[in-house]
N, C-alpha and C positions, 0 to 999 in steps of 0.2 A: 596560620590556619587558612587565610584567604587564598594563599598560593596553592595549598592542597585542594581546596574546593574548586578552584579554577582548573587545576590539572584533571581532577575527576570529571568535571563537566565537559571539558574538552575531549577527554578520552571517550566518554559516552557518545558525544556528538560524532566523532570520527568513526567509532565502531558502528553506529547506525547506518552509515553509508556503505559499509562492507557487508552487513548482514541483511539489509532489506532495500529494495528499490522503491523510490518515491514515485507516485503518480499523483496527478492533480485532478480534483473534481470540484467544479464551481470555485476555482481559485484556492481550494484548501488542499494542502499536501497530505497525502495518506501514505502510510508505510506498511509494507507487507508484514503480516504477523503469522506465526506458525500455529500448528495444532488444528483441531477440528473447527469447522465453521461455527459451532455452538459456543466456542471459546474465543470469539472474535473480540479484540480489544478496541475501544474507542479510538478513532483516528487511524484505524488500520484497514487493510483489505486482504483478501485471500484469493489466489488463483485456484481454479478447480479444473481437474482433468487435463485437457490439451492446452489450456491457456497458460501462458508464461509471460515473464517480464524480460525486457531487454533494455537496459538503461532506464529511461523514464517512460518507456513505451510498453503497452500491454499488447501481446501478440495473440490474436485469435486466427490461426492459420486457416485459409480458405478450405483446405482439404478436411479439416476437422472443426470447422467453425461451430457447428451445432453440438460438439462434444466438450467445448470449453466454456468457462464462465468466470466471472469475477464477482466476489461478494464484497460489498462495501459495508464495513462494520457499523457505521453511523447511518441513521435514517436519511433517505433522500425523498423529498417531496416531489412525487411524479406529476403533481398538478401544476408545477412550475417548470419552465424550461431550465435545463441544466446542460452544462458543457463538460465533456470529459476530454482531457488533453494529456 
């Protein structure tokens, strides 16, 4: 039973790397989640319009910078400094 559980957990962990790119906000890894922004999962983010991900980077191209955005599904306290990497 424990081998089956380990196999399932490992499969899910490996699959997450193929289906969503991780970005880090304040040292917390977030994973891309699909669907409408109103269905944003905790611990997730969504790219909007011209924004895209490339590896662990969020790309807001200079030609379309104002047309792209990223939604972080968890609240961010804007009264504190935060680092996006």
